[in-house]
C-alpha positions as CSV (number, residue, x, y, z in Angstrom):
1,X,5.7,-3.7,10.0
2,X,3.2,-5.1,7.6
3,X,4.4,-6.1,4.2
4,X,2.3,-6.2,1.1
5,X,3.4,-8.2,-2.0
6,X,2.9,-6.7,-5.4
7,X,-0.6,-7.8,-6.4
8,X,-0.2,-7.1,-10.1
9,X,2.5,-6.8,-12.7
10,X,3.3,-3.1,-13.2
11,X,5.8,-3.6,-16.0
12,X,5.3,-1.5,-19.1
13,X,2.7,0.8,-17.3
14,X,2.8,4.4,-16.3
15,X,2.1,4.5,-12.5
16,X,1.9,7.2,-9.9
17,X,4.0,6.1,-7.0
18,X,2.1,8.0,-4.3
19,X,-1.1,6.1,-5.2
20,X,0.5,2.6,-4.9
21,X,0.5,2.7,-1.1
22,X,-1.9,4.3,1.4
23,X,-1.0,5.5,4.9
24,X,-2.4,3.4,7.7
25,X,-3.1,5.0,11.1
26,X,-0.5,4.0,13.7
27,X,1.5,1.7,11.5
28,X,4.0,1.2,8.6
29,X,3.2,-0.5,5.4
30,X,5.3,-1.6,2.5
31,X,4.9,-2.8,-1.1
32,X,7.7,-4.5,-3.1
33,X,7.8,-3.4,-6.7
34,X,11.0,-5.2,-7.9
35,X,12.7,-8.2,-6.1
36,X,15.4,-10.0,-8.0
37,X,19.0,-11.1,-7.4
38,X,20.4,-7.8,-8.6
39,X,18.3,-5.7,-6.1
40,X,15.0,-4.6,-4.8
41,X,12.7,-1.5,-5.1
42,X,10.2,-1.2,-2.2
43,X,7.7,1.5,-1.3
44,X,7.0,2.3,2.3
45,X,4.4,4.5,4.1
46,X,5.0,5.4,7.7
47,X,2.5,7.1,9.9
48,X,3.8,9.9,12.2
49,X,6.1,8.4,15.0
50,X,6.6,5.1,13.2
51,X,9.9,4.0,11.8
52,X,12.6,1.3,11.5
53,X,14.9,0.7,14.5
54,X,18.6,0.8,14.0
55,X,20.0,-2.0,11.8
56,X,22.6,-2.6,9.2
57,X,22.3,-3.9,5.6
58,X,24.9,-5.7,3.5
59,X,24.3,-3.4,0.5
60,X,24.1,0.3,-0.2
61,X,20.5,1.6,-0.1
62,X,19.1,4.7,-1.7
63,X,16.1,6.3,0.1
64,X,14.0,8.8,-1.9
65,X,11.3,10.6,0.1
66,X,8.1,10.8,-2.0
67,X,5.9,12.6,0.6
68,X,6.4,14.1,4.1
69,X,9.6,14.1,6.0
70,X,11.8,11.6,7.9
71,X,14.6,11.6,10.3
72,X,17.2,9.2,9.1
73,X,20.2,8.4,11.3
74,X,23.3,7.0,9.8
75,X,26.1,6.0,12.1
76,X,24.8,8.4,14.7
77,X,24.4,11.3,12.4
78,X,20.8,12.6,12.2
79,X,19.5,13.8,8.9
80,X,16.2,15.5,8.1
81,X,15.1,14.3,4.7
82,X,12.0,15.9,3.1
83,X,9.8,15.4,0.1
84,X,11.8,15.0,-3.2
85,X,15.1,14.6,-1.3
86,X,17.2,11.5,-1.1
87,X,20.0,10.0,0.9
88,X,22.3,7.0,0.3
89,X,22.7,4.7,3.3
90,X,26.1,3.0,3.0
91,X,26.4,-0.8,3.3
92,X,27.3,-2.1,6.8
93,X,26.7,1.3,8.5
94,X,24.0,1.3,11.2
95,X,20.9,3.3,10.2
96,X,17.4,4.0,11.5
97,X,14.3,5.9,10.2
98,X,11.6,7.8,12.0
99,X,8.6,9.6,10.7
100,X,8.7,13.2,12.0
101,X,5.5,13.6,10.0
102,X,4.0,10.8,8.1
103,X,6.0,10.0,5.0
104,X,6.3,7.8,2.0
105,X,9.6,6.6,0.6
106,X,11.0,4.5,-2.1
107,X,13.9,2.2,-1.1
108,X,16.3,1.0,-3.8
109,X,18.8,-1.6,-2.8
110,X,21.4,-2.7,-5.2
111,X,22.9,-6.1,-4.5
112,X,25.4,-6.4,-7.3
């Protein structure tokens, strides 16, 4: 997956989330909006068929689907999550994401 660092400070501005990250054919892209000791907020755009393989994280993570739909698997349970829906992925539980259709999401990870 190709990461993209925040190129400008967005603090104090009104911003449309869907416009901050473009889809790229055959790939996944990300853009970090907040990264500090308390947690992170990252936007992702996945083309159809792309995703993240099963892994675990030490912290709870909230996924909010901004556009499209994703299959999110948590501890073997498959969930179909669509635009304007969210799911919380519990800490230390194996999870994976796959783009049923291309989708954009916001990932919020709280570390403390």
